[in-house]
ZADO-1210 file (C-alpha; in nm, 4 decimals, padded with zeros to 6 digits):
<atoms>
<atom x="00.2861" y="00.9784" z="-02.4542" code="MET" pos="1"/>
<atom x="-00.0498" y="01.1551" z="-02.4706" code="SER" pos="2"/>
<atom x="00.1160" y="01.4915" z="-02.3973" code="GLN" pos="3"/>
<atom x="00.3844" y="01.4190" z="-02.6550" code="TYR" pos="4"/>
<atom x="00.1112" y="01.3414" z="-02.9073" code="LEU" pos="5"/>
<atom x="-00.0462" y="01.6826" z="-02.8478" code="LEU" pos="6"/>
<atom x="00.2937" y="01.8418" z="-02.9043" code="GLU" pos="7"/>
<atom x="00.3414" y="01.6456" z="-03.2270" code="ARG" pos="8"/>
<atom x="00.0038" y="01.7610" z="-03.3516" code="LEU" pos="9"/>
<atom x="00.1133" y="02.1226" z="-03.3129" code="GLN" pos="10"/>
<atom x="00.4551" y="02.0697" z="-03.4699" code="ALA" pos="11"/>
<atom x="00.5213" y="02.0806" z="-03.8454" code="PRO" pos="12"/>
<atom x="00.4922" y="01.7620" z="-04.0491" code="GLY" pos="13"/>
<atom x="00.2552" y="01.4710" z="-04.0939" code="VAL" pos="14"/>
<atom x="00.1923" y="01.1890" z="-03.8471" code="ILE" pos="15"/>
<atom x="00.1627" y="00.8623" z="-04.0392" code="VAL" pos="16"/>
<atom x="-00.0874" y="00.6126" z="-03.9024" code="ALA" pos="17"/>
<atom x="-00.1065" y="00.2414" z="-03.9807" code="ASP" pos="18"/>
<atom x="-00.3289" y="00.0688" z="-04.2352" code="GLY" pos="19"/>
<atom x="-00.5898" y="-00.2036" z="-04.2469" code="ALA" pos="20"/>
<atom x="-00.6393" y="-00.4625" z="-03.9757" code="THR" pos="21"/>
<atom x="-00.9284" y="-00.6800" z="-04.0938" code="GLY" pos="22"/>
<atom x="-00.8213" y="-00.7339" z="-04.4531" code="THR" pos="23"/>
<atom x="-00.4627" y="-00.7938" z="-04.3450" code="MET" pos="24"/>
<atom x="-00.5687" y="-01.0591" z="-04.0943" code="LEU" pos="25"/>
<atom x="-00.7881" y="-01.2186" z="-04.3615" code="GLN" pos="26"/>
<atom x="-00.4809" y="-01.2479" z="-04.5820" code="SER" pos="27"/>
<atom x="-00.3163" y="-01.4271" z="-04.2877" code="ALA" pos="28"/>
<atom x="-00.6012" y="-01.6783" z="-04.2689" code="GLY" pos="29"/>
<atom x="-00.8789" y="-01.5135" z="-04.0683" code="LEU" pos="30"/>
<atom x="-01.2022" y="-01.6523" z="-04.2176" code="PRO" pos="31"/>
<atom x="-01.4180" y="-01.3936" z="-04.3928" code="VAL" pos="32"/>
<atom x="-01.7017" y="-01.3013" z="-04.1587" code="GLY" pos="33"/>
<atom x="-01.5038" y="-01.3774" z="-03.8428" code="THR" pos="34"/>
<atom x="-01.4364" y="-01.0800" z="-03.6180" code="ALA" pos="35"/>
<atom x="-01.0656" y="-00.9899" z="-03.5932" code="PRO" pos="36"/>
<atom x="-01.1109" y="-00.9538" z="-03.2168" code="GLU" pos="37"/>
<atom x="-01.1425" y="-01.3327" z="-03.1957" code="ARG" pos="38"/>
<atom x="-00.7748" y="-01.3583" z="-03.2889" code="TRP" pos="39"/>
<atom x="-00.6857" y="-01.1287" z="-02.9983" code="VAL" pos="40"/>
<atom x="-00.8169" y="-01.4143" z="-02.7892" code="TRP" pos="41"/>
<atom x="-00.7109" y="-01.7146" z="-02.9968" code="GLU" pos="42"/>
<atom x="-00.4076" y="-01.6104" z="-03.2056" code="ARG" pos="43"/>
<atom x="-00.2451" y="-01.3053" z="-03.0463" code="PRO" pos="44"/>
<atom x="00.0819" y="-01.3730" z="-03.2284" code="GLU" pos="45"/>
<atom x="-00.0879" y="-01.2753" z="-03.5561" code="GLU" pos="46"/>
<atom x="-00.1963" y="-00.9434" z="-03.4053" code="ILE" pos="47"/>
<atom x="00.1513" y="-00.8586" z="-03.2805" code="THR" pos="48"/>
<atom x="00.2998" y="-00.9642" z="-03.6148" code="LYS" pos="49"/>
<atom x="00.0731" y="-00.7164" z="-03.7928" code="LEU" pos="50"/>
<atom x="00.1502" y="-00.4349" z="-03.5480" code="HIS" pos="51"/>
<atom x="00.5209" y="-00.5031" z="-03.5920" code="ARG" pos="52"/>
<atom x="00.4924" y="-00.4896" z="-03.9712" code="ALA" pos="53"/>
<atom x="00.3292" y="-00.1470" z="-03.9532" code="TYR" pos="54"/>
<atom x="00.5825" y="-00.0204" z="-03.7013" code="LEU" pos="55"/>
<atom x="00.8689" y="-00.1358" z="-03.9216" code="GLU" pos="56"/>
<atom x="00.7011" y="00.0346" z="-04.2175" code="ALA" pos="57"/>
<atom x="00.7215" y="00.3638" z="-04.0296" code="GLY" pos="58"/>
<atom x="00.3742" y="00.4045" z="-03.8799" code="ALA" pos="59"/>
<atom x="00.3662" y="00.6360" z="-03.5792" code="GLU" pos="60"/>
<atom x="00.0169" y="00.5337" z="-03.4676" code="ILE" pos="61"/>
<atom x="-00.0841" y="00.1712" z="-03.4140" code="LEU" pos="62"/>
<atom x="-00.4545" y="00.0913" z="-03.3778" code="LEU" pos="63"/>
<atom x="-00.5596" y="-00.1746" z="-03.1340" code="THR" pos="64"/>
<atom x="-00.7502" y="-00.4686" z="-03.2828" code="CYS" pos="65"/>
<atom x="-01.0736" y="-00.3532" z="-03.1209" code="THR" pos="66"/>
<atom x="-01.2781" y="-00.1955" z="-03.3999" code="PHE" pos="67"/>
<atom x="-01.5533" y="-00.4435" z="-03.3143" code="GLY" pos="68"/>
<atom x="-01.4713" y="-00.4435" z="-02.9435" code="GLY" pos="69"/>
<atom x="-01.8007" y="-00.3027" z="-02.8188" code="SER" pos="70"/>
<atom x="-02.0226" y="-00.5365" z="-02.6188" code="LEU" pos="71"/>
<atom x="-02.2951" y="-00.5762" z="-02.8870" code="PRO" pos="72"/>
<atom x="-02.0418" y="-00.6795" z="-03.1512" code="ARG" pos="73"/>
<atom x="-01.8498" y="-00.9130" z="-02.9231" code="LEU" pos="74"/>
<atom x="-02.1756" y="-01.0714" z="-02.8104" code="ALA" pos="75"/>
<atom x="-02.2387" y="-01.1801" z="-03.1693" code="ARG" pos="76"/>
<atom x="-01.9025" y="-01.3599" z="-03.1597" code="GLU" pos="77"/>
<atom x="-01.9800" y="-01.5331" z="-02.8320" code="GLY" pos="78"/>
<atom x="-01.7233" y="-01.3163" z="-02.6527" code="LEU" pos="79"/>
<atom x="-01.9570" y="-01.1072" z="-02.4376" code="ALA" pos="80"/>
<atom x="-01.8202" y="-01.2606" z="-02.1171" code="ASP" pos="81"/>
<atom x="-01.4682" y="-01.1612" z="-02.2199" code="HIS" pos="82"/>
<atom x="-01.5397" y="-00.8116" z="-02.3561" code="ALA" pos="83"/>
<atom x="-01.3227" y="-00.6178" z="-02.1123" code="ASP" pos="84"/>
<atom x="-01.0434" y="-00.8701" z="-02.1309" code="GLU" pos="85"/>
<atom x="-01.0386" y="-00.8680" z="-02.5124" code="VAL" pos="86"/>
<atom x="-01.0062" y="-00.4900" z="-02.5192" code="ASN" pos="87"/>
<atom x="-00.7380" y="-00.4825" z="-02.2523" code="ARG" pos="88"/>
<atom x="-00.5418" y="-00.7618" z="-02.4153" code="ARG" pos="89"/>
<atom x="-00.5596" y="-00.5971" z="-02.7578" code="ALA" pos="90"/>
<atom x="-00.4210" y="-00.2753" z="-02.6108" code="ALA" pos="91"/>
<atom x="-00.1456" y="-00.4674" z="-02.4335" code="GLU" pos="92"/>
<atom x="-00.0447" y="-00.6390" z="-02.7580" code="LEU" pos="93"/>
<atom x="-00.0157" y="-00.3048" z="-02.9368" code="ALA" pos="94"/>
<atom x="00.1769" y="-00.1489" z="-02.6490" code="ARG" pos="95"/>
<atom x="00.4217" y="-00.4376" z="-02.6373" code="GLU" pos="96"/>
<atom x="00.5077" y="-00.3787" z="-03.0026" code="VAL" pos="97"/>
<atom x="00.5026" y="00.0027" z="-02.9905" code="ALA" pos="98"/>
<atom x="00.7357" y="00.0064" z="-02.6881" code="ASP" pos="99"/>
<atom x="00.7396" y="00.3853" z="-02.6843" code="GLY" pos="100"/>
<atom x="00.8255" y="00.4128" z="-03.0562" code="ARG" pos="101"/>
<atom x="00.4677" y="00.4711" z="-03.1696" code="ALA" pos="102"/>
<atom x="00.1431" y="00.5969" z="-03.0222" code="PHE" pos="103"/>
<atom x="-00.1188" y="00.3341" z="-02.9414" code="VAL" pos="104"/>
<atom x="-00.4726" y="00.4275" z="-03.0383" code="ALA" pos="105"/>
<atom x="-00.7629" y="00.2489" z="-02.8760" code="GLY" pos="106"/>
<atom x="-00.9837" y="00.1709" z="-03.1757" code="ASP" pos="107"/>
<atom x="-01.3574" y="00.2212" z="-03.1226" code="ILE" pos="108"/>
<atom x="-01.5944" y="00.1415" z="-03.4079" code="GLY" pos="109"/>
<atom x="-01.9733" y="00.1558" z="-03.4348" code="PRO" pos="110"/>
<atom x="-02.1858" y="-00.0835" z="-03.2329" code="THR" pos="111"/>
<atom x="-02.3615" y="-00.2220" z="-03.5383" code="GLY" pos="112"/>
<atom x="-02.6959" y="-00.1254" z="-03.3822" code="GLU" pos="113"/>
<atom x="-02.9309" y="00.1457" z="-03.5088" code="LEU" pos="114"/>
<atom x="-02.9776" y="00.4403" z="-03.2765" code="MET" pos="115"/>
<atom x="-03.3287" y="00.5431" z="-03.1745" code="ALA" pos="116"/>
<atom x="-03.5685" y="00.6437" z="-03.3231" code="PRO" pos="117"/>
<atom x="-03.4647" y="00.4371" z="-03.6262" code="LEU" pos="118"/>
<atom x="-03.3563" y="00.1535" z="-03.4009" code="GLY" pos="119"/>
<atom x="-03.3795" y="00.0495" z="-03.0379" code="THR" pos="120"/>
<atom x="-03.0426" y="00.1679" z="-02.9050" code="LEU" pos="121"/>
<atom x="-03.0918" y="00.4757" z="-02.6899" code="SER" pos="122"/>
<atom x="-02.8312" y="00.7473" z="-02.6588" code="PHE" pos="123"/>
<atom x="-02.7664" y="00.6692" z="-02.2919" code="SER" pos="124"/>
<atom x="-02.7250" y="00.2992" z="-02.3662" code="GLU" pos="125"/>
<atom x="-02.4787" y="00.3798" z="-02.6437" code="ALA" pos="126"/>
<atom x="-02.2764" y="00.6038" z="-02.4119" code="VAL" pos="127"/>
<atom x="-02.2555" y="00.3219" z="-02.1562" code="GLU" pos="128"/>
<atom x="-02.1414" y="00.0751" z="-02.4237" code="ILE" pos="129"/>
<atom x="-01.8669" y="00.3058" z="-02.5468" code="PHE" pos="130"/>
<atom x="-01.7651" y="00.4035" z="-02.1957" code="GLN" pos="131"/>
<atom x="-01.7146" y="00.0393" z="-02.1021" code="ARG" pos="132"/>
<atom x="-01.4963" y="-00.0283" z="-02.4041" code="GLN" pos="133"/>
<atom x="-01.2970" y="00.2930" z="-02.3614" code="ALA" pos="134"/>
<atom x="-01.2438" y="00.2189" z="-01.9927" code="THR" pos="135"/>
<atom x="-01.0881" y="-00.1185" z="-02.0711" code="ALA" pos="136"/>
<atom x="-00.8645" y="00.0377" z="-02.3361" code="LEU" pos="137"/>
<atom x="-00.7601" y="00.3194" z="-02.1037" code="ALA" pos="138"/>
<atom x="-00.6830" y="00.0745" z="-01.8232" code="GLN" pos="139"/>
<atom x="-00.4404" y="-00.1014" z="-02.0580" code="ALA" pos="140"/>
<atom x="-00.2616" y="00.2245" z="-02.1339" code="GLY" pos="141"/>
<atom x="-00.3619" y="00.3452" z="-02.4803" code="VAL" pos="142"/>
<atom x="-00.2328" y="00.6918" z="-02.5685" code="ASP" pos="143"/>
<atom x="-00.5498" y="00.8080" z="-02.7416" code="LEU" pos="144"/>
<atom x="-00.8935" y="00.6943" z="-02.8494" code="PHE" pos="145"/>
<atom x="-00.9614" y="00.6526" z="-03.2226" code="GLN" pos="146"/>
<atom x="-01.3361" y="00.6608" z="-03.2904" code="ILE" pos="147"/>
<atom x="-01.3774" y="00.5639" z="-03.6549" code="GLU" pos="148"/>
<atom x="-01.6001" y="00.4579" z="-03.9444" code="THR" pos="149"/>
<atom x="-01.9041" y="00.6203" z="-03.7887" code="MET" pos="150"/>
<atom x="-02.2071" y="00.7050" z="-04.0009" code="SER" pos="151"/>
<atom x="-02.4565" y="00.8592" z="-03.7536" code="ALA" pos="152"/>
<atom x="-02.4091" y="01.1854" z="-03.5666" code="LEU" pos="153"/>
<atom x="-02.5782" y="01.0605" z="-03.2504" code="GLU" pos="154"/>
<atom x="-02.3579" y="00.7519" z="-03.2395" code="GLU" pos="155"/>
<atom x="-02.0344" y="00.9435" z="-03.2799" code="ILE" pos="156"/>
<atom x="-02.1565" y="01.1889" z="-03.0173" code="ARG" pos="157"/>
<atom x="-02.2244" y="00.8965" z="-02.7825" code="ALA" pos="158"/>
<atom x="-01.8816" y="00.7499" z="-02.8534" code="ALA" pos="159"/>
<atom x="-01.7059" y="01.0772" z="-02.7736" code="VAL" pos="160"/>
<atom x="-01.9051" y="01.1163" z="-02.4523" code="GLU" pos="161"/>
<atom x="-01.8364" y="00.7561" z="-02.3504" code="GLY" pos="162"/>
<atom x="-01.4642" y="00.7968" z="-02.4146" code="ALA" pos="163"/>
<atom x="-01.4563" y="01.1208" z="-02.2141" code="ARG" pos="164"/>
<atom x="-01.6286" y="00.9545" z="-01.9216" code="ARG" pos="165"/>
<atom x="-01.3725" y="00.6753" z="-01.9322" code="ALA" pos="166"/>
<atom x="-01.0741" y="00.9119" z="-01.9385" code="ASP" pos="167"/>
<atom x="-01.1421" y="01.2854" z="-01.9692" code="PRO" pos="168"/>
<atom x="-00.7775" y="01.3672" z="-02.0407" code="ASP" pos="169"/>
<atom x="-00.7181" y="01.1219" z="-02.3239" code="LYS" pos="170"/>
<atom x="-00.6931" y="01.2699" z="-02.6776" code="PRO" pos="171"/>
<atom x="-00.9806" y="01.1721" z="-02.9063" code="ILE" pos="172"/>
<atom x="-00.9501" y="01.1262" z="-03.2824" code="PHE" pos="173"/>
<atom x="-01.2872" y="01.0938" z="-03.4570" code="ALA" pos="174"/>
<atom x="-01.3628" y="01.0033" z="-03.8182" code="THR" pos="175"/>
<atom x="-01.6730" y="00.9248" z="-04.0177" code="MET" pos="176"/>
<atom x="-01.7089" y="00.7118" z="-04.3314" code="SER" pos="177"/>
<atom x="-01.8468" y="00.8899" z="-04.6377" code="PHE" pos="178"/>
<atom x="-01.9861" y="00.7049" z="-04.9376" code="ASP" pos="179"/>
<atom x="-02.0908" y="00.8115" z="-05.2855" code="SER" pos="180"/>
<atom x="-02.2826" y="01.1350" z="-05.2921" code="GLY" pos="181"/>
<atom x="-02.0579" y="01.2795" z="-05.0239" code="GLY" pos="182"/>
<atom x="-02.2675" y="01.1534" z="-04.7327" code="ARG" pos="183"/>
<atom x="-02.2391" y="00.8757" z="-04.4792" code="THR" pos="184"/>
<atom x="-02.4684" y="00.5732" z="-04.4905" code="MET" pos="185"/>
<atom x="-02.6999" y="00.7647" z="-04.2538" code="MET" pos="186"/>
<atom x="-02.7003" y="01.0764" z="-04.4709" code="GLY" pos="187"/>
<atom x="-02.4511" y="01.2869" z="-04.2765" code="VAL" pos="188"/>
<atom x="-02.2603" y="01.5490" z="-04.4756" code="ARG" pos="189"/>
<atom x="-01.8963" y="01.6419" z="-04.3980" code="PRO" pos="190"/>
<atom x="-02.0210" y="01.9873" z="-04.3020" code="GLU" pos="191"/>
<atom x="-02.2518" y="01.8343" z="-04.0386" code="ASP" pos="192"/>
<atom x="-01.9722" y="01.6149" z="-03.9054" code="ALA" pos="193"/>
<atom x="-01.7284" y="01.9054" z="-03.8810" code="ALA" pos="194"/>
<atom x="-01.9795" y="02.1209" z="-03.6959" code="GLU" pos="195"/>
<atom x="-02.0591" y="01.8515" z="-03.4415" code="LEU" pos="196"/>
<atom x="-01.7022" y="01.7335" z="-03.3841" code="LEU" pos="197"/>
<atom x="-01.5775" y="02.0890" z="-03.3445" code="ARG" pos="198"/>
<atom x="-01.8479" y="02.1494" z="-03.0820" code="SER" pos="199"/>
<atom x="-01.7367" y="01.8321" z="-02.9029" code="LEU" pos="200"/>
<atom x="-01.3784" y="01.9632" z="-02.8959" code="ASP" pos="201"/>
<atom x="-01.2203" y="01.6473" z="-03.0330" code="VAL" pos="202"/>
<atom x="-00.8436" y="01.6439" z="-03.0742" code="THR" pos="203"/>
<atom x="-00.8463" y="01.5566" z="-03.4453" code="ALA" pos="204"/>
<atom x="-01.1144" y="01.4724" z="-03.6992" code="MET" pos="205"/>
<atom x="-01.1623" y="01.3616" z="-04.0557" code="GLY" pos="206"/>
<atom x="-01.2677" y="01.0729" z="-04.2780" code="ALA" pos="207"/>
<atom x="-01.1770" y="00.7071" z="-04.3094" code="ASN" pos="208"/>
<atom x="-01.2870" y="00.3996" z="-04.5032" code="CYS" pos="209"/>
<atom x="-01.5628" y="00.4910" z="-04.7522" code="GLY" pos="210"/>
<atom x="-01.5458" y="00.3981" z="-05.1191" code="ARG" pos="211"/>
<atom x="-01.3064" y="00.5662" z="-05.3583" code="GLU" pos="212"/>
<atom x="-00.9972" y="00.7428" z="-05.2273" code="VAL" pos="213"/>
<atom x="-01.0977" y="01.0810" z="-05.3650" code="GLU" pos="214"/>
<atom x="-01.4422" y="01.0621" z="-05.2044" code="GLU" pos="215"/>
<atom x="-01.2845" y="01.0096" z="-04.8630" code="THR" pos="216"/>
<atom x="-01.0278" y="01.2825" z="-04.9260" code="ALA" pos="217"/>
<atom x="-01.2952" y="01.5262" z="-05.0418" code="THR" pos="218"/>
<atom x="-01.4918" y="01.4750" z="-04.7197" code="ALA" pos="219"/>
<atom x="-01.1784" y="01.5293" z="-04.5118" code="ALA" pos="220"/>
<atom x="-01.0963" y="01.8385" z="-04.7199" code="ARG" pos="221"/>
<atom x="-01.4364" y="01.9928" z="-04.6500" code="ILE" pos="222"/>
<atom x="-01.3941" y="01.9269" z="-04.2772" code="MET" pos="223"/>
<atom x="-01.0460" y="02.0797" z="-04.2881" code="HIS" pos="224"/>
<atom x="-01.1763" y="02.3933" z="-04.4606" code="GLU" pos="225"/>
<atom x="-01.4539" y="02.4373" z="-04.2036" code="LEU" pos="226"/>
<atom x="-01.2348" y="02.3686" z="-03.8985" code="ALA" pos="227"/>
<atom x="-00.8734" y="02.4358" z="-03.9979" code="PRO" pos="228"/>
<atom x="-00.7685" y="02.4738" z="-03.6355" code="GLU" pos="229"/>
<atom x="-00.8399" y="02.1026" z="-03.5710" code="ILE" pos="230"/>
<atom x="-00.5881" y="01.8517" z="-03.7133" code="PRO" pos="231"/>
<atom x="-00.7349" y="01.6655" z="-04.0097" code="THR" pos="232"/>
<atom x="-00.7272" y="01.2870" z="-04.0511" code="ILE" pos="233"/>
<atom x="-00.7541" y="01.0990" z="-04.3796" code="VAL" pos="234"/>
<atom x="-00.7429" y="00.7180" z="-04.3894" code="LYS" pos="235"/>
<atom x="-00.8959" y="00.5875" z="-04.7136" code="PRO" pos="236"/>
<atom x="-00.9436" y="00.2362" z="-04.8394" code="ASN" pos="237"/>
<atom x="-00.7120" y="00.1150" z="-05.1153" code="ALA" pos="238"/>
<atom x="-00.9777" y="00.1955" z="-05.3716" code="GLY" pos="239"/>
<atom x="-01.3074" y="00.0241" z="-05.4373" code="LEU" pos="240"/>
<atom x="-01.2704" y="-00.3535" z="-05.3943" code="PRO" pos="241"/>
<atom x="-01.3609" y="-00.6206" z="-05.6457" code="ARG" pos="242"/>
<atom x="-01.4403" y="-00.9754" z="-05.5427" code="MET" pos="243"/>
<atom x="-01.2247" y="-01.2761" z="-05.6250" code="GLU" pos="244"/>
<atom x="-01.4151" y="-01.5709" z="-05.4903" code="GLY" pos="245"/>
<atom x="-01.5237" y="-01.4754" z="-05.1413" code="ASP" pos="246"/>
<atom x="-01.2430" y="-01.2243" z="-05.0800" code="ARG" pos="247"/>
<atom x="-01.2256" y="-00.8546" z="-05.1672" code="PRO" pos="248"/>
<atom x="-00.9273" y="-00.7400" z="-05.3724" code="VAL" pos="249"/>
<atom x="-00.8084" y="-00.3792" z="-05.3632" code="TYR" pos="250"/>
<atom x="-00.6134" y="-00.2464" z="-05.6598" code="ASP" pos="251"/>
<atom x="-00.4729" y="00.0878" z="-05.5425" code="LEU" pos="252"/>
<atom x="-00.0960" y="00.0472" z="-05.5360" code="THR" pos="253"/>
<atom x="00.1322" y="00.1728" z="-05.2584" code="PRO" pos="254"/>
<atom x="00.2878" y="00.4184" z="-05.5027" code="GLU" pos="255"/>
<atom x="-00.0517" y="00.5618" z="-05.5982" code="ALA" pos="256"/>
<atom x="-00.1510" y="00.6099" z="-05.2339" code="LEU" pos="257"/>
<atom x="00.1869" y="00.7729" z="-05.1674" code="ALA" pos="258"/>
<atom x="00.1170" y="01.0228" z="-05.4473" code="ASP" pos="259"/>
<atom x="-00.2106" y="01.1107" z="-05.2799" code="TYR" pos="260"/>
<atom x="-00.0308" y="01.1459" z="-04.9469" code="ALA" pos="261"/>
<atom x="00.2069" y="01.4048" z="-05.0902" code="ARG" pos="262"/>
<atom x="-00.0922" y="01.6073" z="-05.2069" code="GLN" pos="263"/>
<atom x="-00.2718" y="01.5775" z="-04.8736" code="TRP" pos="264"/>
<atom x="00.0381" y="01.6823" z="-04.6817" code="ALA" pos="265"/>
<atom x="00.0652" y="01.9896" z="-04.9016" code="ALA" pos="266"/>
<atom x="-00.2989" y="02.0698" z="-04.8248" code="GLU" pos="267"/>
<atom x="-00.2290" y="02.0598" z="-04.4523" code="GLY" pos="268"/>
<atom x="-00.3729" y="01.7222" z="-04.3533" code="PHE" pos="269"/>
<atom x="-00.2039" y="01.6157" z="-04.0316" code="LYS" pos="270"/>
<atom x="-00.2698" y="01.2417" z="-03.9875" code="ILE" pos="271"/>
<atom x="-00.2475" y="01.0185" z="-04.2953" code="ILE" pos="272"/>
<atom x="-00.2914" y="00.6417" z="-04.2984" code="GLY" pos="273"/>
<atom x="-00.4982" y="00.3704" z="-04.4588" code="GLY" pos="274"/>
<atom x="-00.8096" y="00.1642" z="-04.4062" code="CYS" pos="275"/>
<atom x="-00.9439" y="-00.1487" z="-04.5781" code="CYS" pos="276"/>
<atom x="-00.7088" y="-00.3041" z="-04.8308" code="GLY" pos="277"/>
<atom x="-00.4042" y="-00.1027" z="-04.7308" code="THR" pos="278"/>
<atom x="-00.0934" y="-00.2880" z="-04.6196" code="THR" pos="279"/>
<atom x="00.2417" y="-00.2205" z="-04.4540" code="PRO" pos="280"/>
<atom x="00.3755" y="-00.1600" z="-04.8052" code="GLU" pos="281"/>
<atom x="00.1253" y="00.1222" z="-04.8518" code="HIS" pos="282"/>
<atom x="00.2364" y="00.2777" z="-04.5240" code="ILE" pos="283"/>
<atom x="00.6039" y="00.2353" z="-04.6115" code="ARG" pos="284"/>
<atom x="00.5429" y="00.4105" z="-04.9445" code="ALA" pos="285"/>
<atom x="00.3670" y="00.6994" z="-04.7700" code="ILE" pos="286"/>
<atom x="00.6514" y="00.7390" z="-04.5217" code="VAL" pos="287"/>
<atom x="00.9080" y="00.7346" z="-04.8010" code="ARG" pos="288"/>
<atom x="00.7148" y="00.9865" z="-05.0099" code="ALA" pos="289"/>
<atom x="00.6725" y="01.2298" z="-04.7224" code="LEU" pos="290"/>
<atom x="01.0408" y="01.2096" z="-04.6330" code="ARG" pos="291"/>
<atom x="01.1259" y="01.3052" z="-04.9904" code="GLU" pos="292"/>
<atom x="00.8893" y="01.6032" z="-04.9891" code="THR" pos="293"/>
</atoms>
């Protein structure tokens, strides 16, 4: 499947990825503040149900429920002793649903720790953390690694290196999260991200999460302009959330996101999906819109 993915990236057309995991599981009853990875362990049927909904909506890439699957994050959930097993099981759940009809991306998010010198996490320690997670995902047969929602250059560099050590032949998608002002939380510009990720020879790169849709798209657009030879990823949130009680509510409709998707496809973006607040209906609308283009 990894070789087929590389062929698809070179062929005409857009590859549609799935949407949100965390907010979707919260709508299914996951308590706010609880890591989605806990349900990999405790309620795997909810994970497979979500994967199946995205597959049926037309997604060609399913992300494993491992965004917070690094050892530091799992340790906060009391799952440190089961870190490898959680990652392997999450990949198995996605593979069972994909069954050769979609690519399975091993999702790797930030550790939640500050890198030195701002924090105490050294580069070598970060590489080891990411390598361990990527190894477990690779052992369970993911087709690619999806490193996402990164805000620091050194952390995304460590994640790419850790993934390469785990499986040097596995494709790597890498995205950063850009906020207002066009920079990540750690001050990284899209230009800086594009330069680094191009030098690291990642398979695809772009922007995900962030705040407003256009802010995420603008960051991805800048990266695309600077490195047009590398497939561009855009996976925005469903707009800026507002709070209803203790839960975030996202107002961007599936039809509105589909309109954006048409525009991004025309601009040459290769992988289009969604992040926080997006649903299988958003993905279905994107698929429908792109088929009509």
